[in-house]
RODO-589741 format. One record per residue (C-alpha): x, y, z; residue in three letters. Coordinates in Angstrom, 1 decimal, m for minus. Layout:
((X Y Z) "ALA")
...
***
This chain:
((19.2 6.1 m19.4) "LEU")
((21.7 9.2 m19.3) "GLY")
((18.8 11.6 m20.3) "ILE")
((16.8 10.0 m17.6) "LEU")
((19.4 10.2 m15.1) "ALA")
((19.8 14.0 m15.7) "ILE")
((16.2 14.5 m15.7) "GLY")
((15.9 12.7 m12.4) "ALA")
((18.8 14.6 m10.8) "VAL")
((17.1 17.9 m12.1) "GLY")
((13.9 17.0 m10.5) "MET")
((15.4 16.1 m7.1) "LEU")
((17.2 19.4 m7.3) "GLY")
((14.0 21.5 m7.9) "VAL")
((12.5 19.5 m5.0) "VAL")
((15.6 20.4 m2.9) "ALA")
((15.2 24.0 m3.9) "ILE")
((11.4 23.9 m3.1) "GLU")
((12.0 22.2 0.2) "TRP")
((14.3 25.0 1.2) "ALA")
((11.9 27.8 0.2) "VAL")
((8.6 26.5 1.7) "MET")
((7.7 27.5 5.0) "SER")
((8.8 25.9 8.3) "PRO")
((5.3 24.9 9.1) "PHE")
((4.8 23.3 5.8) "ASP")
((8.1 21.1 6.5) "ARG")
((7.0 20.2 10.0) "LYS")
((3.4 19.0 8.7) "LEU")
((5.1 17.1 5.8) "PHE")
((7.3 15.3 8.1) "ILE")
((4.8 14.5 10.9) "ARG")
((2.3 13.2 8.5) "LEU")
((4.7 11.0 6.7) "ALA")
((6.5 9.5 9.6) "THR")
((4.5 9.2 12.7) "ALA")
((4.0 5.8 13.7) "ASN")
((1.4 5.8 16.3) "ASP")
((m1.9 4.3 15.8) "ARG")
((m3.6 7.8 15.6) "LEU")
((m1.7 9.0 12.8) "ARG")
((m1.7 5.6 11.0) "SER")
((m5.4 5.6 10.9) "SER")
((m5.3 9.2 9.8) "LEU")
((m3.4 8.2 6.7) "ARG")
((m5.9 5.5 6.1) "ASN")
((m8.6 8.0 6.3) "ALA")
((m7.0 10.4 4.1) "MET")
((m6.8 7.9 1.2) "ILE")
((m10.4 7.0 2.0) "THR")
((m11.5 10.6 1.6) "PHE")
((m9.5 11.2 m1.4) "THR")
((m11.2 8.1 m3.2) "LEU")
((m14.5 9.6 m2.1) "ASN")
((m13.8 13.1 m3.7) "VAL")
((m12.6 11.7 m6.9) "PHE")
((m15.0 11.5 m9.8) "PRO")
((m17.2 8.4 m9.4) "GLY")
((m16.2 8.2 m5.7) "GLY")
((m18.7 6.9 m3.2) "THR")
((m19.3 7.3 0.4) "PRO")
((m18.3 4.8 2.9) "PHE")
((m19.7 1.8 4.6) "VAL")
((m17.6 2.2 7.6) "GLN")
((m16.0 4.9 9.6) "HIS")
((m13.1 6.3 7.6) "SER")
((m10.4 5.6 10.4) "MET")
((m11.4 1.9 10.3) "ASP")
((m10.4 1.3 6.7) "THR")
((m7.3 m0.4 6.4) "SER")
((m4.5 m0.1 3.8) "TYR")
((m1.0 m1.6 3.7) "PRO")
((1.0 0.9 5.7) "PRO")
((3.8 1.0 3.2) "LEU")
((1.2 1.9 0.3) "ILE")
((m0.4 4.7 2.6) "THR")
((3.1 6.3 3.4) "ARG")
((4.0 6.1 m0.3) "PHE")
((0.8 7.6 m1.5) "LEU")
((0.9 10.4 1.2) "VAL")
((4.5 11.1 0.5) "LEU")
((4.2 11.2 m3.3) "SER")
((1.0 13.1 m3.2) "GLY")
((2.6 15.9 m1.0) "ALA")
((6.0 15.9 m2.9) "THR")
((3.8 16.2 m6.2) "PHE")
((2.2 19.3 m4.7) "LEU")
((5.4 20.5 m3.5) "GLN")
((7.1 20.0 m7.0) "PHE")
((4.1 21.6 m8.9) "MET")
((3.7 24.4 m6.6) "GLY")
((5.3 27.1 m8.7) "PRO")
((3.8 25.8 m11.9) "VAL")
((0.2 25.7 m10.5) "VAL")
((0.7 28.9 m8.6) "GLY")
((1.3 30.5 m11.9) "LEU")
((m2.0 29.2 m13.3) "VAL")
((m3.7 30.6 m10.2) "HIS")
((m2.1 33.9 m10.1) "ALA")
((m2.0 34.9 m13.8) "PHE")
((m4.3 32.9 m15.9) "PHE")
((m7.8 34.2 m17.0) "PRO")
((m10.5 33.3 m14.2) "THR")
((m12.9 31.5 m16.5) "TRP")
((m10.1 28.5 m16.5) "MET")
((m9.8 25.7 m13.9) "ILE")
((m8.6 25.9 m11.2) "PRO")
((m8.1 29.6 m11.7) "ALA")
((m12.1 30.4 m11.8) "ARG")
((m12.2 29.9 m8.1) "GLN")
((m10.7 33.3 m7.7) "PHE")
((m13.7 34.8 m9.8) "ALA")
((m16.2 32.9 m7.7) "ARG")
((m14.7 33.3 m4.4) "GLY")
((m16.4 35.6 m1.8) "GLY")
((m13.3 37.7 m1.1) "HIS")
((m13.1 38.9 m4.9) "GLY")
((m9.3 38.2 m5.2) "MET")
((m9.7 38.7 m9.0) "ASP")
((m11.1 42.3 m8.3) "ARG")
((m9.1 43.4 m5.4) "SER")
((m5.5 42.7 m7.0) "GLY")
((m4.6 39.9 m4.7) "GLN")
((m3.5 37.6 m7.5) "ARG")
((m0.3 38.0 m9.4) "GLY")
((3.1 37.6 m7.9) "TRP")
((2.0 37.6 m4.2) "ARG")
((m0.4 34.6 m4.6) "LEU")
((2.4 32.9 m6.7) "TRP")
((4.7 33.1 m3.7) "TRP")
((2.2 32.1 m1.5) "PHE")
((1.8 28.7 m3.2) "TYR")
((5.6 28.3 m3.3) "VAL")
((5.7 28.9 0.4) "ARG")
((2.6 26.8 1.3) "HIS")
((2.4 24.0 m1.3) "PRO")
((m0.1 22.0 0.7) "LEU")
((m2.6 24.6 0.0) "ALA")
((m2.9 23.7 m3.6) "ILE")
((m6.2 21.8 m4.0) "GLU")
((m6.0 21.9 0.1) "GLY")
((m9.8 21.5 0.4) "GLU")
((m9.9 18.2 m1.5) "GLY")
((m9.6 17.7 m5.3) "PHE")
((m11.8 19.8 m7.1) "GLY")
((m13.0 21.9 m4.1) "ASN")
((m10.3 24.6 m4.4) "GLY")
((m7.2 26.0 m2.7) "ALA")
((m7.5 26.1 1.0) "GLY")
((m6.0 25.5 4.4) "LEU")
((m7.5 22.4 5.6) "ALA")
((m4.3 20.5 5.8) "ILE")
((m3.1 23.2 7.9) "TYR")
((m6.1 23.1 10.0) "SER")
((m5.5 19.4 10.2) "ALA")
((m2.4 20.1 12.3) "ALA")
((m4.7 19.7 15.3) "GLU")
((m5.0 16.1 14.4) "SER")
((m1.3 15.6 13.8) "LEU")
((m0.7 16.9 17.6) "SER")
((m3.8 15.2 19.2) "TYR")
((m2.5 13.0 22.1) "PRO")
((m2.5 9.3 20.6) "SER")
((m3.8 8.1 24.0) "VAL")
((m7.2 9.7 23.4) "MET")
((m7.6 7.6 20.2) "TYR")
((m11.0 6.5 21.3) "ASP")
((m12.4 10.0 21.7) "LYS")
((m10.9 11.3 18.5) "PHE")
((m12.2 8.5 16.6) "HIS")
((m15.7 9.2 17.9) "ASP")
((m15.5 12.9 16.8) "MET")
((m14.1 12.3 13.5) "PHE")
((m16.7 12.9 10.7) "HIS")
((m19.2 10.4 12.4) "ASP")
((m22.6 12.2 11.8) "LYS")
((m24.4 9.8 14.3) "LEU")
((m22.0 10.7 17.3) "TRP")
((m22.5 14.4 16.4) "GLN")
((m26.2 13.9 16.7) "ASP")
((m25.8 12.7 20.2) "ARG")
((m23.5 15.6 21.0) "LEU")
((m26.1 18.1 19.9) "PHE")
((m28.6 16.2 22.0) "ALA")
((m26.6 16.5 25.0) "ARG")
((m26.3 20.1 24.6) "HIS")
((m29.8 20.7 23.7) "GLU")
((m28.6 22.2 20.3) "ALA")
((m31.5 21.8 17.8) "PRO")
((m30.8 19.4 14.7) "THR")
((m32.5 17.7 12.0) "ALA")
((m34.5 14.4 13.0) "ARG")
((m33.0 11.1 11.8) "ILE")
((m35.7 8.5 10.6) "MET")
((m33.3 5.7 10.0) "LEU")
((m29.9 4.3 9.3) "VAL")
((m29.0 1.9 6.4) "MET")
((m25.9 0.1 5.8) "ARG")
((m25.1 m2.0 2.8) "ASN")
((m28.7 m1.5 1.7) "GLY")
((m30.1 m3.1 5.2) "GLU")
((m31.9 m1.0 7.7) "VAL")
((m29.7 m0.7 10.9) "GLU")
((m31.7 1.8 13.1) "TYR")
((m35.2 3.1 12.7) "ARG")
((m36.6 5.8 15.0) "ALA")
((m40.3 5.7 16.1) "LYS")
((m42.8 7.2 14.0) "LYS")
((m42.2 10.8 13.5) "ILE")
((m45.6 12.8 13.5) "GLU")
((m46.2 14.2 10.0) "GLY")
((m43.4 12.3 8.6) "GLN")
((m45.1 11.6 5.4) "ASP")
((m45.7 15.4 4.5) "GLU")
((m42.1 16.1 5.5) "MET")
((m39.1 16.4 3.1) "LYS")
((m36.3 14.0 3.7) "TRP")
((m32.5 13.7 2.2) "ILE")
((m30.1 10.8 2.1) "TRP")
((m27.0 11.8 3.9) "LYS")
((m23.7 9.8 4.3) "PRO")
((m23.0 9.0 7.8) "VAL")
((m19.1 9.2 7.5) "TYR")
((m18.6 11.3 4.2) "ALA")
((m17.4 14.9 4.3) "THR")
((m17.8 18.1 2.0) "MET")
((m21.3 17.6 1.3) "GLY")
((m20.7 14.9 m1.0) "LEU")
((m23.5 12.1 m1.5) "GLY")
((m26.2 14.2 0.0) "ILE")
((m29.5 13.9 m2.2) "VAL")
((m33.0 14.4 m1.7) "GLN")
((m35.3 11.4 m1.0) "CYS")
((m38.4 11.2 m3.2) "HIS")
((m40.1 8.1 m1.7) "ASP")
((m39.8 7.2 1.8) "ILE")
((m41.6 4.1 1.3) "GLU")
((m39.0 2.5 m1.2) "GLN")
((m36.0 3.3 1.1) "LEU")
((m33.4 3.2 m1.9) "VAL")
((m30.5 5.2 m0.9) "PRO")
((m28.2 6.8 m3.8) "PRO")
((m25.5 3.9 m3.2) "TYR")
((m26.2 0.5 m1.6) "ARG")
((m22.7 m0.3 m0.6) "LYS")
((m22.5 2.7 2.0) "ALA")
((m23.8 3.9 5.2) "CYS")
((m26.7 6.3 4.9) "TYR")
((m29.1 8.0 7.1) "MET")
((m32.5 9.3 6.2) "LEU")
((m32.4 12.9 7.6) "VAL")
((m35.3 15.6 7.8) "GLU")
((m34.6 18.2 5.3) "GLN")
((m34.4 21.5 7.1) "VAL")
((m35.3 24.3 5.2) "LEU")
((m34.0 28.0 5.8) "PRO")
((m36.6 30.7 6.8) "SER")
((m35.2 33.6 5.4) "PHE")
((m33.7 32.5 2.1) "HIS")
((m35.7 30.5 m0.5) "PRO")
((m32.8 28.3 m1.8) "ARG")
((m30.3 26.1 0.0) "ALA")
((m28.5 28.3 2.8) "GLU")
((m26.1 27.6 5.7) "TRP")
((m23.6 29.1 8.0) "PHE")
((m20.0 27.9 8.9) "ARG")
((m19.1 29.0 12.5) "ILE")
((m15.6 28.5 13.7) "SER")
((m14.6 28.1 17.1) "THR")
((m10.9 28.5 18.2) "LEU")
((m9.1 27.4 21.5) "TRP")
((m5.8 28.8 22.1) "ARG")
((m3.5 26.4 24.1) "PHE")
((m3.2 28.8 27.0) "GLU")
((m6.8 29.9 27.1) "ALA")
((m9.3 28.4 29.7) "PRO")
((m12.2 28.4 26.9) "ALA")
((m12.9 28.4 23.3) "PRO")
((m13.5 31.7 21.5) "SER")
((m15.1 32.8 18.4) "PHE")
((m13.3 32.4 15.2) "GLY")
((m15.5 33.7 12.3) "TYR")
((m19.0 33.1 10.9) "CYS")
((m19.5 32.7 7.0) "TRP")
((m22.7 32.7 5.0) "ARG")
((m23.0 30.1 2.1) "THR")
((m26.1 30.0 m0.1) "PHE")
((m27.5 29.2 m3.4) "ASN")
((m28.9 31.6 m6.1) "LYS")
((m32.5 31.4 m6.9) "LEU")
((m31.9 29.2 m10.1) "GLU")
((m30.1 26.8 m8.1) "ASP")
((m32.5 24.2 m6.6) "GLN")
((m29.8 21.6 m5.3) "ARG")
((m30.1 20.4 m1.6) "VAL")
((m26.5 21.5 m0.8) "GLN")
((m24.5 24.4 m1.8) "THR")
((m21.0 25.0 m3.2) "ASP")
((m18.4 25.8 m0.7) "ILE")
((m16.9 28.7 m2.6) "ILE")
((m18.2 32.2 m2.5) "GLY")
((m19.9 33.6 0.6) "GLY")
((m20.4 36.6 2.9) "HIS")
((m18.6 37.3 6.0) "ALA")
((m21.1 37.8 9.1) "VAL")
((m20.4 40.5 11.6) "LEU")
((m23.3 41.0 14.0) "LEU")
((m24.1 44.0 16.1) "LYS")
((m23.7 43.0 19.7) "GLY")
((m21.9 39.8 18.9) "GLY")
((m18.3 38.8 19.7) "PRO")
((m15.7 40.1 17.4) "LYS")
((m14.6 37.6 15.0) "PRO")
((m10.8 36.8 14.8) "PHE")
((m10.9 36.4 11.0) "ILE")
((m13.1 38.4 8.9) "GLY")
((m13.7 41.6 11.1) "ASN")
((m13.9 45.2 10.2) "HIS")
((m10.3 45.7 10.3) "GLU")
((m9.8 43.0 7.6) "ASP")
((m11.9 44.8 5.2) "TYR")
((m11.1 48.4 6.3) "ASP")
((m14.5 49.0 7.4) "GLU")
((m15.7 51.3 10.4) "ASP")
((m16.9 49.2 13.2) "PRO")
((m18.5 52.5 14.9) "GLN")
((m20.7 52.9 11.8) "ASP")
((m24.2 51.2 12.4) "PRO")
((m24.6 50.5 8.7) "ALA")
((m21.3 48.3 8.8) "CYS")
((m23.0 45.1 10.3) "TYR")
((m24.7 42.3 9.0) "GLY")
((m23.6 40.2 5.8) "PHE")
((m20.5 41.5 4.1) "TYR")
((m20.2 41.1 0.4) "ASP")
((m16.3 41.5 0.1) "ALA")
((m16.5 41.1 m3.8) "ARG")
((m18.9 44.0 m4.0) "ASN")
((m17.9 45.9 m0.9) "ARG")
((m21.5 46.0 0.2) "THR")
((m23.5 45.1 3.3) "TRP")
((m26.6 43.2 3.3) "ILE")
((m28.8 43.2 6.4) "ASP")
((m29.0 40.4 8.8) "ALA")
((m31.3 41.6 11.5) "SER")
((m33.6 38.7 11.2) "THR")
((m30.7 36.1 11.6) "TYR")
((m29.0 37.8 14.5) "THR")
((m30.8 36.3 17.5) "ALA")
((m30.6 32.7 16.2) "ALA")
((m26.8 33.1 15.0) "LEU")
((m25.9 34.5 18.5) "LEU")
((m27.5 31.4 20.0) "ARG")
((m25.7 29.3 17.7) "ALA")
((m22.3 31.0 18.7) "TYR")
((m23.0 30.2 22.3) "GLU")
((m23.9 26.5 21.8) "LEU")
((m20.9 26.0 19.3) "ALA")
((m18.5 27.3 22.2) "MET")
((m20.1 25.3 24.9) "SER")
((m19.8 22.0 22.6) "MET")
((m16.3 22.7 21.9) "HIS")
((m15.9 22.8 25.3) "GLY")
((m16.9 18.9 25.7) "GLU")
((m14.8 18.4 22.4) "LEU")
((m11.8 19.4 24.4) "GLY")
((m8.8 21.8 24.3) "LYS")
((m6.9 19.3 22.1) "GLU")
((m8.7 20.7 19.1) "LEU")
((m7.5 24.0 18.3) "ALA")
((m10.1 24.7 15.6) "ASN")
((m13.6 23.4 14.9) "VAL")
((m16.1 24.3 12.1) "GLY")
((m19.9 24.2 13.0) "TRP")
((m22.4 24.1 10.1) "ASP")
((m25.6 25.8 11.1) "VAL")
((m29.0 26.7 9.4) "MET")
((m31.0 29.4 10.6) "VAL")
((m34.9 29.0 11.1) "ARG")
((m37.3 31.6 12.4) "GLU")
((m37.2 29.8 15.6) "GLU")
((m33.6 29.6 16.0) "GLY")
((m30.6 27.8 14.8) "PRO")
((m30.4 24.2 13.7) "VAL")
((m27.0 22.5 13.8) "PHE")
((m26.3 20.2 10.7) "LEU")
((m22.9 19.0 11.6) "GLU")
((m19.4 19.8 12.8) "PHE")
((m15.9 19.4 11.4) "ASN")
((m12.5 18.8 12.5) "ILE")
((m9.9 20.1 10.4) "ASN")
((m12.1 22.9 9.4) "ASN")
((m11.4 24.2 5.8) "GLY")
((m10.5 27.8 5.0) "PHE")
((m10.5 28.7 1.2) "LEU")
((m8.0 31.1 m0.3) "VAL")
((m10.5 32.7 m2.7) "SER")
((m13.0 33.4 m0.2) "ASP")
((m10.5 34.8 2.5) "HIS")
((m7.7 36.5 0.6) "GLY")
((m4.2 36.2 1.2) "ILE")
((m4.1 38.4 4.4) "ASP")
((m6.5 36.5 6.2) "GLN")
((m4.8 33.2 5.2) "CYS")
((m1.6 34.3 6.4) "GLU")
((m3.3 35.3 9.7) "LYS")
((m4.9 31.9 10.0) "MET")
((m1.7 30.1 9.2) "LEU")
((0.0 32.0 11.9) "LYS")
((m2.6 30.7 14.5) "TYR")
((m2.5 27.0 13.2) "TYR")
((1.4 26.9 13.4) "GLU")
((1.4 28.6 16.9) "GLU")
((m1.0 26.2 18.2) "GLU")
((0.5 23.2 16.6) "PHE")
((4.0 24.0 18.1) "ASN")
((2.5 24.7 21.7) "LYS")
((0.6 21.2 21.7) "ARG")
((3.5 19.2 20.2) "MET")
((5.8 20.6 23.0) "ALA")
((3.3 19.7 25.6) "HIS")
((1.7 16.3 24.5) "TYR")
((3.7 13.1 24.1) "SER")
((2.4 9.7 22.9) "ASP")
((2.1 8.7 26.4) "SER")
((0.8 11.7 28.4) "VAL")
((m2.8 12.8 28.3) "ALA")
((m4.2 16.3 29.0) "PRO")
((m5.3 17.0 32.5) "PRO")
((m9.0 16.6 33.0) "ASP")
((m9.1 20.2 34.6) "SER")
((m9.2 21.4 30.9) "TRP")
((m13.3 20.5 31.1) "ASP")
((m15.0 23.7 30.0) "LEU")
((m17.9 22.8 32.2) "GLY")
((m15.8 22.7 35.3) "LYS")
((m13.9 25.9 34.4) "TRP")
((m17.1 27.7 33.9) "MET")
((m18.7 26.3 37.2) "LYS")
((m15.5 27.2 39.1) "LYS")
((m15.1 30.8 37.5) "SER")
((m18.9 31.6 37.4) "GLY")
((m18.2 32.6 33.7) "THR")
((m20.9 31.8 31.0) "SER")
((m20.0 30.3 27.7) "SER")
((m21.6 33.2 26.0) "SER")
((m18.9 35.6 27.6) "THR")
((m15.9 33.2 27.9) "ALA")
((m13.0 34.3 25.7) "GLN")
((m14.9 36.3 23.1) "ARG")
((m12.0 37.9 21.3) "ASP")
((m8.8 36.4 20.3) "LEU")
((m7.2 39.6 19.3) "GLY")
((m5.0 40.0 16.1) "ALA")
***
């Protein structure tokens, strides 16, 4: 018993030291996540548990909306607190693995695969270790097995979201059917849905689509995230989704025009609290190699997208890579690992149109969301929107420490502004509607707040 007591006191001492060392932003998120009692934050804790069960090996998609799941409140608080405390306690140890171990090991291999080439650019080492000590919530921050990232910090927008707007947040939160209706309202091209099945029963069936027998189709979970559970449908007559006890939709498989394998783009739109409209955050290209014939792609490893005539990105701009914006050759897809540029002229028109649509749709979602990620595929005829993501991810190995610190500063500033302004009983004024603002000012969504600045 004495040895156990000494061990317990030692562990508490380590946690206390780490608590003092971690960033103030991490402490705020830790406290808010664990202690907020309103309906929205309680539902988000349930959703966190559900998503965690989904991404574990053997996990399956959900039957119902993740925020409609219900667990005993004491259990969810305990799991959230213990999980966050475990990351905090293990931060220095896991940080050592990330920073110094060979990159063929798990989890250090993400720094060999990552698009930024951190293993080559010398960003691993003590600086990376200190980053994880200061920001322990970044460890496995994109979900177990998906890599270190800033998704939990991006989720600050959920922790500051007005609870009186619960219903709107519920609709937007990882519901692919609601997202499809949003795309339709803004005339944003998207994949067609043939039917929806819940618990193995057809819940919705569209009218017959011309040529559907010759088209390719995929099974896509209605409520899941991170590309999990997406598989190709080989027989539209049998209608057998991958999991019976889940909610799936049968969706047209949209194929890219300019790459022979799976390829999509993550577009980020940011909305500063004091700004009248959203602005451009960044665009990242993710794609499979020729030998990889999967429907989905890995989320690690990609190219920054910098288009001639396009808006300047907040993250992944020329200054971030010490490249010359005056050089015409320094535009297109930037391979940061190998410091090379790839021509993107065939993609430019579609991506610029996608930027406009994304900022317009963020306007409908509202200023309460400081950061939204939009997944887009490029066809010869234009962009095709796949989905959007609240609490948009941000992989450490793809972006490097400098870009992560810059993004963290943005998340923290916007969280502090919104927490100071909102209360659990006050809704934001409806004058923040982007459409009303554009009509009043005569400004188009394509020019509104293009550059956030550093």
